[in-house]
C-alpha positions, 0 to 999 in steps of 0.5 A: 872267459865267456865260453866257461858257461857253455860246458855247464850243460853242453857236456850233459847233452853230449849223447843227445847231441851226438845222436843228432850228429852235431859236432862238439869238437871245438869251443866254437862248435860248443858256443854255436850249439849253445846259442842255437839251443838257447834260441830254440828254448827262448833264452838268450846268451845273457841267461845264466847257465844253471837257468838254461840247463834247468829249462833244457831238462824241462824240454828233454823230459817233455816229449813234445818239447823234446821233439821240437828241440830235436827238429830245430837242432836238425834244421839245416837253416838254424844250424847254418845260422850259427855256422854249425856243420852236421857230420855226414855219416857214411852208410854202408 
């Protein structure tokens, strides 16, 4: 029940999150990413999905805010707080 709101905007961010090598394979991954994003943009789990998505779009359209979001989501400490493990890409 509580997980339904997550797909509201996470599915719209798949390319952005994939570029950061952040997995979205399980419901728990998506929930953890949702909580991390909400923390970065100053919103809580109680904020409605449409309001969160509106704020995320503002962040993604502002280069400075987008960089802050990117840096925070790349931050190992923030990700580990939500038990997210980044996918390690093998370089050939």
